[in-house]
C-alpha positions in Angstrom: 2.3 -14.3 18.8 5.6 -12.3 17.6 5.9 -10.6 14.4 9.4 -9.8 13.1 9.9 -7.2 10.2 13.6 -7.4 8.5 14.6 -4.6 6.8 16.9 -1.6 7.0 14.4 1.1 7.3 13.9 1.8 3.6 10.7 3.2 2.4 9.4 -0.4 1.6 10.1 -1.9 5.1 8.3 1.3 6.6 5.5 0.8 4.1 5.4 -3.2 5.4 5.5 -2.0 9.2 2.7 0.0 8.4 0.6 -3.0 6.5 1.9 -5.3 9.5 0.2 -3.2 11.7 -3.1 -2.7 9.7 -3.5 -6.3 9.5 -2.8 -7.1 13.4 -5.5 -4.3 13.8 -8.0 -5.9 10.9 -7.6 -9.3 12.6 -8.1 -8.2 16.3 -5.2 -10.0 17.5 -2.4 -9.3 19.9 0.7 -9.5 18.6 4.4 -8.2 19.4 5.9 -6.3 16.5 9.3 -6.3 16.1 11.6 -4.3 13.9 15.2 -5.9 13.1 17.3 -3.4 11.1 20.5 -5.1 11.8 22.1 -6.6 8.7 23.7 -9.6 10.5 20.7 -10.4 12.3 18.5 -10.4 9.1 21.3 -12.6 7.7 20.6 -15.1 10.6 17.2 -15.5 9.4 18.6 -16.4 6.0 16.9 -13.5 4.2 19.0 -12.1 1.4 16.4 -9.9 0.1 14.2 -7.2 2.2 11.7 -6.7 3.3 10.8 -9.7 5.0 8.2 -10.8 7.5 8.7 -13.7 10.2 6.2 -14.9 12.6 7.6 -16.3 15.8 11.0 -16.8 13.9 9.7 -18.6 10.7 9.8 -16.6 7.7 6.5 -15.6 5.6 8.0 -13.6 2.7 11.0 -11.7 1.6 11.7 -9.3 -1.1 8.3 -7.6 -1.4 5.5 -5.8 0.1 2.4 -7.6 0.3 -1.1 -6.2 0.6 -2.5 -5.8 3.8 -5.2 -8.4 3.4 -2.2 -10.9 1.9 -0.4 -10.1 5.3 -3.6 -11.2 7.4 -3.8 -14.4 5.4 -0.6 -15.2 5.7 -0.5 -14.7 9.5 -4.2 -16.5 9.9 -2.7 -19.5 7.8 0.4 -20.0 10.1 -0.3 -18.9 13.6 -0.1 -21.8 16.1 
């Protein structure tokens, strides 16, 4: 499982990174967490508002920072 955090490194992006790491730990799963900060790469995902989170290349949300619990629920409901 690969989680991709899309954002330029702003404070909201850093908060999202922390929450994703917490959600992965809470779920007890193994996941690769990748940070994508290059604007051109972010646009390739079709994201126009950051931060965003993708699971195995599929965008789960964009333009907001959900709670750790909500991130965990999104991961669980979208994992293969």
